[in-house]
N, C-alpha and C positions, 0 to 999 in steps of 0.2 A: 842622101837619106841612109841612115845606118840600118843594117840588117842585124838587129840584136839577137835574133834567134840563132843565126849562124855564129855570131861572136860567142854567145853563151855556150853553145854546143862545142865550139872549138876550145874554149877554156876548160869545160868539164871533162874533156878527153884525158887531161893530165891533172885534174884537181885531186889533191891528196886526201882531203877530209870528207866526212860524210856530207852528202848534198843537203841533208836536213839539219846540219849542225848550226851552231849559233853564228858562224861566219859563212854559212852556205847560201844557197839559192834564194831562200825566202828573205834573208838579210839583204842580199843584193837587190832584190825586187823592192823591198821597203825603202832602201836607200834611194833607188831610182824614183819611186813615187815621192819621197820627201824632196829630192832634188828638183823634180819637175814642178812640184808645188811652189817651192822657193823661187825657181827660175821665173815663173809667171809673175811673181811679186817683185823680183830684183832685176831681171833682165840678163842673167848669166848666159853663157854659151851652152845651149842645150846639148849639142853633141858631146862636148867635153863632160858635162854632168852625167850623161847617159853612159859614156864609156868608163868614167870613174866608178860608177855604181857596180859595174861588173868586173872591173880589173883590180880594185883597191885591196880586196882580200883574197884574190884568186890564187895566190902563191903561198898561203900560210902553210906551215908544216905542223901546227898544232892549234888547239882551240884556246890555249892559255897565252903565256908571254912569248911573243915571237917578234923581237924588235926590228928585224930586217924585212918583214913581209911586205911592207909598203913599197920599198925599193924593188923587191923581186916582182911585185905586181906591175910596177912601172916598167921594169925591164921586159916583162912579158908583153906589155902593150907595145913596146918598141919593136919586139920581135914580130908581132902580128900586124904592125902598121904596114900598109901596102898590100897585104893579103886579105885580112879580115875587115879592115877599115882604112880610110884615108882621112887625114886631117892636114890642114896647113901646118907649116913649121911652128908658127906662133901658137896655134891651138894645141898642137901636140905637146909643146913645152908646158902649157898649162896643165894638161892631163898628167904628164910625167911628174911635175912638181906636186900636184894634188895627191897623187898616189904615194909618191915617195915621202911626203911630209904629213900624211894624215894622222899619224899617231904621235907626233911630236908636241901636240897641244897648242900649236900656234893659233892665233886669232886674227892676224893681220896679213893680208896677201891680196892678190888680184881678186876682184869680186867673184869671178868664176871659181877660183880655188876655194875661197871662203864658202861659197855655196856647196861645193863638194864636201868640205869638212863638216859643215853644219848638217848636211843630209845624213852623213854617217853618225854623227854624235846624237842626232835626234832619235836614233834607233837603239840607244843604250838600255832602254827598258828590257830588252831581250836578255840582258845579264843582270837584271835587278837594280839598275841604276837610273835615277831620274836625271835627265839632261840638266846641267848647271848653266843657267843663262850667262854667267860670267865666262864660260868656256865656249859659248857660241859666238860666231863672228858677226852675224848680220842682225839688224833690228828685226827683220822678218822672222828669222828663226827664233829669236828671243820672245816673240809675241806669245802671250799665254794661250791663244787659240791654236797656234801651230804646235807648241810644245804639248798641249793636251791631246791634240789629234794624233800626233806622231807617237807619243808615249803610250797612249791607249792601244795602238796597233802593235807596238813593240812588246809590251808586257804580255799580251796574249799570243805572241808569236804568230800573228796573222799571216796567212799565206795568200798573197795577192793572186786573184783569179787569172790574171794575164800570164802567169807562169805556165799554165796549161794552154790557154787559148792563143797566146802569141809566141811563147817560147817552145811550145810543144813538149813540155815536161809534165808527166803525170805525178803529182805529189803523193799519190798512193803507192807508187812504185819507184821511189827515189833512186835506190841503189841498183836497180835492174836495168836501167837505161844507159845507152851509149857505151857500155863497158864490154 
């Protein structure tokens, strides 16, 4: 069982961007919720999807174009493996590949990697973009119901409640915590 609170807090100690930014904590949480919802429908590996949600944008250096951020996030996961979390070698490789390749626009990979990529792409509403079904990997993610649900949450920059209740982060005091 993953301790996402400890993992998130470990990441945030060195996170360079505003916690409430478009690639910050609320985005990670929505990606997590998107991924968990897809996992229920698809059967992807839950722990990989959970870890992808919090590592994929964890090493961005800006909120705009940052082509190597996925690989840096994957490398951070490699560095934290064994201390903040444990995965089998096969599952770890899925996590690494999902993080490193999430901005390349691919649509074909292992089902767990596809689930990770879809979970992220379903949150494009936060930057004013509607998810393009042709750029989503899985039939579950392309379903109108899932797109509508995820897009509605992203457009309004919904802050999932579990950020406070499970991760121990007060959204009213983003920048004052852990620093």
